[in-house]
N, C-alpha and C positions, 0 to 999 in steps of 0.2 A: 594178903595174899589170897586170892581164892587158889589155894591148890589142886583143885581137880582141874585146873587146866595145863599142871602142868607135865601131864596126858592128851593131847587137846581130842584126839582121834576116837578112844575111849570114853572121854570128858564126853562128846560130844550123842555122842550111842546112845551110850548109860544116864545121859542124867542133861545138858544144856538142849537137845528135840523136844523131848518129853518136856521136860520144865517150859518149854517154851510154846509149842501144842495147849498148856493146860493157860500160861497167860493169855495166850492170846486169847482162848478162847473165854475164862473169865468176862475179860473185858467185854468180849463178845454179847454177854447176857449181861456184863450192867448195862450197856449199851441201847442194849433190849430193855432192859428192866425201866429203864428214866425216858424210855419213848414211848411206853405203857402201849406201844403198839401190842394187836393181838392175833397174837402169831397162826395159831387158828382157824381164824377169821377169812385172816388171809391168804390161808392154802386152799380155804375150803373155796375162796375168790378167782383163783389163779387156776383149781385143776374145774371149777367151771368153766375159766374161759379157754384152757386148754379145749376141750369137749367144744365150745362154740368153733375155736379154730382148728378143732376135723371135720368139723359139720361142712365147717366154711368153706378148704380146702375137696373136704370129698365135694361137696356142691361144685365149683371149681372144675374138678375133674371130671367129670361127668359130661358138663360141659360141653368142655374142651372135643370130652373124647364123639360127643353130635354132632358139634358142630363140625369136625371135621368126618365125618359120619355121611353130614347133607352137604357137604363139599364133592365127596367120593362122586353122592349120587348126583348130583347138577351135571359132573362128569357123565354120569349113564345117560340123566337125561338128553345131554347135547347128541350121543353117540346115536341115541333112543331115533332123535328128529333128523340128524346126518342119514341114518338104515334108512327113513322113511321117504327123504327126501333123493336118495339113490336107490329107491324103488318104485319112483313118482316116476322118474329120469329113467330107468328099466323098460313103463310099462311104454313109455313114449315110444320107445324104442321097439315096440316091440319083443322085449327079453319076457318071457312067463315066471322068471325067477321071482321078479320087482315084485310082480301081485302078490306076495304073499308079505317081501319086506315093510310094505306101506301097512298095515294092519300090526304088524307085529311091535315093529316102529311106535308111531304112536300109539299103540297100549301101553307098551313097556315104557315112555315117556310119562304121556299121564299118568300112570301107577304110581311113575315118583314122583310126578309131582306131589299128588294128593300124599303120599306117603312124609314125604317133607312139608306140606301143611297143614296134615292133619296128627302127626303122629311126632318127628322132628322138631317143630319148632314151636309145641307146646312144651313139649321135654325140655327143650331151651330154656324156653322165658318163665319154666318150675324154676330148675334147678340153679338160673340166674339170680329168681328171689328169690332164693332158698340163700344162698351165695351173701346176697347182699341184706337180707335179714342177721345171719350168722356173724356176716363181719362188722354189721353197727351192730348186733349184742357185741361182742369180743373185743370192739373198741370202749363202751362202757364200760365193760368189763377192767380193759386195762386202766380208764382213769380211772375207778377206781378201788384199783388194786396200786397204784400210785399216791392214790391220797392217804389209801390206808399204809404203806412205809413211806410217807415224807418226814412222817415225827425222827423216824430211826435213821433216813437219808440224811437230816441235818445236824445229825448231833456228830457225825463223822469230823476226823480233822485231818491234814496228810503231815502231821506229827503221830500218827499214833503207831506205825512202825519203829519207828523212830522209839517211842518210849517204851514199849512194848518189848528193843533190845536191849536198853540201857535195863530195865528192870529183870530182864534171866543175864543179863552179863552184867554184872555193876560194873566192875574194873572197864568196863569198854565206854564212855560219852562223844557223844558226836555232837557236832555242831547246828544252829540253825544255818550258820549258812562259814562257807570259809572266808572270813573276816581278813580286815590289815594286823591285826596283831596273830592271827592263828601263822599268814604268812611271815613276820615280820619273825616269829619263834623258828620257827621251818627253817626261815631265810638267814636270820641271822646267824643261830647257832649252831644247824645242821650243812646250811652252806646250799639253799633250795632255791632255783631259780626262777625265775616267768615264766612265761611259754612266747620266747623267742621264735621261734618254730614258726616260718611263714609259713610251710603247707600242713599247718594243724590249725586246728580251732576247737576251743574247749566245747562237749554239746551238756556236758553232763556234770558234776562236780558234788564230793560230801568227802567233810575233815572231819576232826574231832581227837579226840590221845585214848590213848592204853595206858597205864595208870604213869598218867602226867605227859608221856612217851608221844608224838604228835603225830600223825599221818592223815594224808589225801587220799581220797580215791578219785585219778580223773577219766574223761573219758573224752575222746578226742576221734570229733573226724579228721581224715586226714587223705591225701594228696597225693599223689606219685605219675609218676609215665610209666605204661606199662606200652608192650610194641605190639601192633594192631596188624593183623597178613589182612591184604587186601586182594582180593582175586581179577583178574581179566579175563577175555577167552576172544580167539580171534577164529573163525571160519575163513580156511583158504578153500584152491579147489583145482583140480589144475588134469590134465587129458594126457596120457601116453597111448603109446598105438605099439603093433605086436603082429608077427607072422604065423599065421595058426601052421598044421602042418602040409597042409595044400597048399599053404603058399600066398593065403588072401590076406590081405592088412585089416588089420581090425584098431576099433581109439575104444580107449576104455577112459571114464570117466571116477575122479576119483574127490573127496574130502576130507577134509581132516579138521578139528578143535583143537587148534595151539592156546593151552593154558597159561597163562604166567600170572604172579604173587608178587608180589612186595610188599616188607615192611615196613612202616609210621609211629609215629611217636603217640600217644594218643593217652587223655589223664583218666586217671582209673582214682577212684576213692573207693574208702572204706574205712572202719571204725576198730578202737582200739584200748580199749579200758586196762591203766595200771593201778596198786595202788604203791603208795607212795610214803615213807615210813623210815622215822627217825630217830633214833639211838643210840647214845652215846660208848655205848661196850664193843669194842675192839677195833677204838675208832681210826685204825691205820688199812683195814685189813679190805681185800678187795677180791672178789670173785664171781665164778660168774656159771648157777647151772642153767639145766637146758633139758627140758623134759624125751622122758625113758617110754612113757608108756608103761610102765612095771605092771598095772595095775592088768595091763593087755596079757600077758605071758599066763603060759602054765608055770606050771614047779620045774618042768624044765627047759621053757623055754628060757628061765628065772636064772635053773642052776648056771645053762650054757654061756647065756651073756656078763655072768660072776666070773665064772674063769675065764673066758676069752679077756675081759673084758682088766682079767689083775694080774694076765701077760702085760698086755699093751703097756700100762701103770706098767708096771720090775721093769719094760724095757725104757722108757721113757722116765725113769727115777734112776736107773745102770746108765745111760748118756746122757743127763743130765751132768751124772758126779762127771762121768769122764773129761767132759768137756770143762769144769767147773762153772757153769753156768746159772744153777737150781740149785737153790735151799730145800726143795719140796721134798720131802717123803711119805711114805706112807704111814695111811692111822692104824693102820691094824688093826682095821673093820673091812673085812674087802668085800663087804654087800653094801655097807654106805660110799667107801670110794669109789667105787664100781659104778652104781646109782646115784650118788648125788654130782659122782663128777665131777669137781669141783677144782680142776686143776690149773686153772691156771692162779690161783690165790698167791698172795704175795709174803704172806707172813702164815710163816706156819705154828707159831708162839699162839698167836692171838684166836688162828682159827682153831687150835686146836680149846682155846680159853671159851671157844663159841659151842664148839662141838663137842661139847661134854657126852659119856656113854650115854645120857639119856637122852640126850639130844639129837646124837644117829640113831636113837635109838624109835625117837619118837618119826623123824623124816624117812625111814625102810618104812614102819606104816602105815606113814601117812603115804607114802608112793606105793604101797601093794594093797591099802583099804576097799573096800566096794563100797564104804560106808558116803564117802563124799566122792573127790570125781580122781581120788589117784594122782598119777604123777604127770600131770599133764599144763604143770606150772613154769615158766623162768622164771628164776630169782637169779637178782647177781646185783652187790652190792658196793659199795664206791665209799669208803669212807663210815664217812656215819649216818648215811640214808641208805636203805634199803628200797630194793626195788623188785614185786610183784607184778607179773602176766599174767590169767592164764586162760585156759580156751575156754573154761566154762561161764569166764567171767560177760563173754560178749551175749550171753541170753535174762546175762541178768539186769534185768527191770532196774531202772534206778527211780524211777521217776512215783515217790511213795503217794500223786493226788486222791485225796480225799474222793474225788470221781468215780476212779475208779470202781470204790464198792456199790454206787448207787442206783438198784432195781425197783420193778414192786412183786418182785417176788423176795418172800422172805426167805427163802431156799437158797435161793441165787445169791442173798447177798449173804450169806453164814457162805456159801461157800469161795464164793468170791474173797472174802476176809482173811480168809482160812488158809484159800490154797496162796496167795499173791501172798502174805506174810509172811507164812512158813520156807516157804519158796524164799522168799529174800532174804530171807535169817540164814536157812545152808547157802548160799552163794555166796553170803558174806562174814556168813563164820571159813567158810573154808577157802577164800580168799586172802585170809587171817591164819591160816593152816602152818603154814609154813611158817610165819616169826615165832607163833604159840610153837611150833614144837621144840624153838631155841629156850630154855627158862633162864638163862640169864639175862636176854629183853624180856622179862616180866621181873627180875629180881632190881634188875638196875633201871636207880628212878633217876630222873636228867638233874644237873643240876641247876640250880637258881639262873635266871635270864633275867637281863636289866631290856625293860622293853623301848624303847621310841616313845614319845609321851606325843608329837606333832608327825602327822604322815602326806607326802605329797599328795596323796589320794584318801577316800574314802573306803573304797570296794577295789576287790583285785582284781587283773585281768582276765583272772579264771572265772570269774564272777560278771564279770565285765560280759566276757564271750560267750556264757551260757546265755547271760540273759538275751541279746542280742539273737541267738541261734534259736530261743524260743520264739521271738516277734515271726520267726521263719527267717528262710532266707533269699525268699521271693520277693521281700521286700528290700531285700539290702541291693539285690543282685548287676547287672548292667544290661541295658538293656538290649544288645548282639546276645548273650551270653544262650552259649548253646551246651552250657554243663551244670554241672553244680558250682555250688561257690563256696570257697574258705572261707571264711570273717574273722578276720583281727581287727583289733580295739588300738588307737593310741590315745592315752591321756592329754587332751586340751586344758583344762585349767579344774581347777575344784571351786565349787562356788557353795559355800556352807557346809552345810547337808548331802546335797548334789554332785556328783561327777559328771563334765560334758567331756564325751566323747568322741571321736572319730570314727567309723567305721567302714572298713577297706571291704569290699568285698570285690576276691580276687578270681577271675573263672574264665571259660576260654569262648571266643567265637568260632565261627570255622566257616571253610575257604573248600574248595569243591575242587582239586588240583585230577591232575591225570598222566600218569608214566609212559612211557614206550620203550615195554622189554626188545628186544633180540631175542628171537626164538631164532633154530632153523626147522624149516619144513621137509614136508617128506618129497617137497617136491625140487628137493635140494636149493634151495635160498633162501633168506634171511626175513624173516617178515617184524612188524612191530606192529607187537600187543600191544594194545588199549589196556591198560586196568588204573580206572578210577577209585578217586582213595580223598579220602578229610583230612584236610591239615587246620589243627585246633590251635587257635593265636590266641597271649594271653591277651584280656583286659578288665582293665579295673572300674569299681563304682567306689568313688567315696561319699558317708552321712556323718549326719550328726543326731546323738542318743545323746538323750540326761536319765542318770541313774539315779535313783533314789530309795532310800530305806524307811519303808514307812511300817508304827509298829503296830500290822493289825496280821491276823491270818490271809489262808489263801480264801478258806468261806468266808471270811468277812467282806474281804478287798472283791470279789464276787457278787457281794451283796448289794455291797453301794455301787460298783459299776454297774452297776442292772437296774439302780435307781436311778432318775433323772440329773441330778447334781452334778456326780460326778461321771453318766454317762458325757455328758455335755463337756465339762473339763477334759475326758480324755477323747473326745469328738476332736477340740482343735487341734487334737496327731493325729489327727485321720485316725482316728481310731485304731491306730498301729502300734501295743503298745502291750507289752509284758512284764508278768507279775509273776516274781518266782524267789524262793529265801528269802522271803519276806522286801524283795528289790521290786521296785515298779524301771521299767525304762522303755522309754520314752521316743520316738521318731521327734524330730526337732525338725520346726517350721519355723519362719522370719518371725511372722506372730509370736509360735509357743516359745520360740528361746528367751523374747525381754521378759515371759509370763511365765512360764513355769513353775517356779517356790512359790510367786504369790496367788498362783489359781490352783495349785494344790490346798493350799491355807487353806483356803476360804472353801475350799468343794469335802475339805476330811473336817471343818467343823460339824 
């Protein structure tokens, strides 16, 4: 076991952060060496490209200013000739100043025309020619730079991040995809269930194990009904009469804008990411921790929070003891008890078994430390399953596609590779940090599990949902849909190594409505104020897809799919297909349904 992980925050700051960066740099240097690209030659090309782009943009800027000046001069020309015309009419009407206006207007107009023709237009022409010249050169240099970097771009694979993490933290293993064996293990041993929530759909998935204990990172898009406020107005008017001090009667007109609002349901969509981790330690324990953002507190605020929190805990304990309703007792560590605040724990013995003094220290350090993200996480344990969801995970980009590194600029490639991978590692590490803070979880090895030999399906519903979402929700949505769609899959049949699935897209169409709200006006009467609002009506559409694992990388699939053979094969399915985690997902047609596996066998030979 890697003992340095017994203090995860310290381990990251002192060891893992630098080790990962070194491994990433070493891997990048290896790829650059293997590609035989000439980095300095590319830098020279890119430098020349930037200079051409600068000259192009400057020429375009000058031409734009000159075109603007030309438009201004044209306006002045029109104004000058208008002055001359006014002068002509003035002379015709024997108005003497008109005689001066004629030559001045004509002279100014002709002068401005000559300025445009002899000066402005040639400058615009020259600058546009310079723009085109530098733009052509910039495009040639861009093509040259892409050619220079093609050998390096061709070497990147989508498993670069996975390999770097496993090399840096050997006790962590990441799966190629969330397969049925991993699901069987989590389900049969720890009670994990499929994604049955009809209001959510998996859009990204990551699975693996820590010292044999399984985990899944699941990112879902979910739909919920919020309330939207609609506003309507009605302008009313009325007259009143009054008598002044002299006895005269006057009429006064009044207007008022009546405002009314109504609240109506409106579907909202959001994303959430959660880490699910299975461990048999403390198998009956249930507790919940919510974020305190202790990392944002000053020392004085932190001490004050502990004091006030401890008083509440003591009162809760005394009250529970009097009623005989709880076995809850303080941990003897006010800082941990208040800040971790797992007061709903159901088993004091197992809670103390889990949260030893070192675990308590690790957890409070994590919640206060500026090294990671502080206490921005929810952590709840439900017997053998642990769930962690953090605020920083919303910014965790789970897509490790090799395409993100591609560039014509060697320095951009280096920046993209290093920046993405170090950020990914930090996000992942501190998503696991609450679990790593508990030494017992690292010390507890799972008991043997007997896997099923035959599964009803080849691929998990999580991977299926991820695959169809990758295809694009617009492929499956109802024609009348006015909102996003939640995609859910249902297994139809297992066909060899393929799964045939129904994909149902749940969304909403809209109907415009008007409510009339009664409002009292200044005229003393009740008025019906119209408030337009939108009703969201559920709609759904079901399509069929097939899912099949292909023994190739993302890059190999892209290369083959761009070739004539596979391209024509995918075209049978309208080109509506996605390849992720080694799984090909295709939308079925009447023809494709009967020929899917047979045709794929042909194009993959």
